[in-house]
N, C-alpha and C positions, 0 to 999 in steps of 0.2 A: 340974434339975441339968444343967450343960453336958456335952456328949459328951466323951470323952477318947480319946487315942490309945493303943492297946495293941499290942505286938509279938505275932506276927512279921510280920503283914501290913504292907506298905508303907502309910504314912499315907494317901496319896491313895486306895488301894484300900479302906481302912476306910471312908472317906467315901462312896465309890461303893456298897459293900455296905450301908451304913446307908440311904442314900437309895433304892436299888433295893429293899430290903426294905419300905420304907414304900409304894412304889409297888405292889409285888406284894400287899401285904396290903390294899390299898384305902384306906390312910390318906391317900395322895396320889392324887387322881383325874385323869383326862385333863383337861388345861387348867389344872390348879392351878399356881400360881407356885412356883418353886423359889427358895430363898434365893440371893442374889447371891453371886459369888465372894468379895467382900470380907467379907460376913456369915459365910460358911462358914469363911474364914480365921480370923475373930475368935472364932467359937464353938468351933471345934476346936483353936485355938491352934496353927495351922500357917501356913506362908508363903503369900503370895498365889500364888506359882508352883505350889505343891502343890495348892491349892484350884483353880486353873485347870486342872491336869492332871486332877483328879477330874471337873470339869465337862466336859472334852473326852471323857473316857472314857464318861460318861453319854450324850453326844451321839452318840458313835460307836456305841453299842448301840442307838441309836434310841429311848431312854427319855425324852429331853427335846429340846426344840427352842427356838430363839430366836424371840420373837414381838415385832414392833415395838410400842413403846408399853407393853409389859407385862413384858419381860425374858425369862427362861427359864422355860418351863412344861413340864408332863408332857405326853408325846407318845405315848400308848398306841396310837394309830391305826397306827403303824408297827411295832409289835412283836407277837409271838405267843408264847404259852407253849409250852414243850416238854412232852411227856407226863410227864417226870420232874417238872417243876414242879407240874403238876396233882396228881400223886400225893402229892407232899410236902405241898402245901397242904391237901389233903383229909384227910390223916392228922392235920395240925395243926388241923383243924376249920374252915379258911378255904378254901372252894372257888373262888369267883370274886371278882375285883375288883368294886368298887362299881358300875362302869358295864357289867358283864357279866351275862348270865343265860343259862340253858340250858333247852331244851325237850326232854323226853324224848318222842320221837315213836313209838318201837317198843319193846316189851318182851315178848319171846316165847320159848317153848321150842320149838326146831325141830331137825331133823336137820342136823348140822353138815356144811357143805360140806367136801370133801376137804382143801382147803388150811387150813380152820379147824381141822379134826380134827388135822392135822399140827402146827399151831401150838400147840394145847392139849395135844399129846402124848396123844391118846385114840385109840381105834379108829375106823376109818371106819365111818360109819353111827351113831355115837354121837349122842346129843342134846346140844345146847348152848344156853345162854341167850344171846339177842342183845338188847342195849340200844343203840338208835340215838338220838343227840341232835344238835340243831343249836344252836351257841353264837352268841348275838347280842351285839355290842358297840355300845352306843348304838343298839339296835333295828335294827342292820344285821347280816345274817348274816356271821360271820367264819370259822367252821369248822364242819365236820360230822364226827361220829366215831361209831364203833360199838365197843362193848365186848363181848367174848365170854367166857363162863364155862362151866366144866364143868356138864353137866346136873344132876349130883347136888346142887348148891347150890340147886335148886328146892325141895328138901325143908327144908334148914337155913335158907336165906335167901330166904323167899318174896317179899319186897318187890322182888327184882330183876325179878320178873315184873309188876310194876305200873309203868305208864307215868307215874311221878312222880318228881321229884328226891328223893334221899335226903339229909336235912338234914346228916348227918354225913359224907357221901361214901361211895362204894362200898367203898373199902378198909377204912374204919373199921366200916362196917356188917357186912361179911363177917367181920372179926376179932371183932366182938361176938357174931355168931350162929353162926359155925362154928369159931372158934379158929384159923383160918388167918390168919397174920400176914405182911404184906409185908416182905421182907427185902432183895431186890435187884431190879434192873430192867434192861432193855435197850431202847434206842431205835434205830430206823432212819429215815432220811429220804431222799426223792429228789424231783427235779423231775419234773413230769408235766403232763398236760393234763386238763381237766375232762371226765368222762363224763356220761352222762345223769343218773345219780343226783346227782352233784355239781353239775351245772348247775341241777337243780331246787332242790336244798337251799340253795345259796349265791346263787341268782338271778343267775348269770353265764352268758354265752354258752357253748355247747358248744365244747370245745376250748380254753377259756382256760387260761393257765398257772396251775398250782397247786403247792403243796408237799404231797406225800403223806408220811404218817408211819405207822409201826406200832411198837407197843411190847409188851414182855412185862413182867409182874410176877410175881416168884417169891417162894416162902416159903424158909425157911432151909435146907430140904432140896433146894431146886432144882425143886420142883413148880410148874407154872404155875398161878397163881391167876386171872390175867386176860390176855387178848390183846386189844389195841386196834388199830384202824385209824382214821385221821382224814386229812382234807384241808382245807387252808386257802387262802385267796385269796392272790394274788401281792403282792409288794411289802411284805411284812412280815418283819421280822427274827425268827428264833428264836434265843434265847440259851442256851448251855449253860455253866454255871460248874462247875469241877472243880478238885480239888487234884492236884498232881504230887508224888508221893513220890520221895524219893532214897535 
């Protein structure tokens, strides 16, 4: 069945969302060819100008690129997921695109550093679960991240202390084992330079430019379920999509 235009999104944005979703789900992988502007116009029954506008928006986001002799292809090498996207995909059961994988390098229960205790909203000296992972894109390190959880989850959700990936993702696993359900989140980002740990994990020189992120996941009562810290290499776009209410 051919895709159809539905209001209220502008037609070109519906095309963008459709193709973006296929890229994020892994249905379209890095280097895969995207339909031509003319094919998109015919399939969606929209004007050539509207299809061209959609393609331009995808290129502006860094999701696709023109390649001589091949046309327009997926370009994941220039994009980086936001923490929000990771959480949303994990809840839906899809953690990483097909060309990505993660290695859990540390899973331990330790005394929370003061800044982590503050972020988790627990008392200083409290224990916390620390899970550190490195994400590889096409076997090249693209980001390193650490997730922190309150120590009490060690009893209800013991697999958080195992240095292996959780097939259903951590938010879903915590929901299944502790009844804590992710409801809202907050992301922060800043430009920074790579420290010793970043340099080792990402195989980049000390002092290289990086994008540093931190995020909180809350339940419906505003209690912190997870606090995350991550760093990714330079020259990748992080895209945030949101609705503006009036």
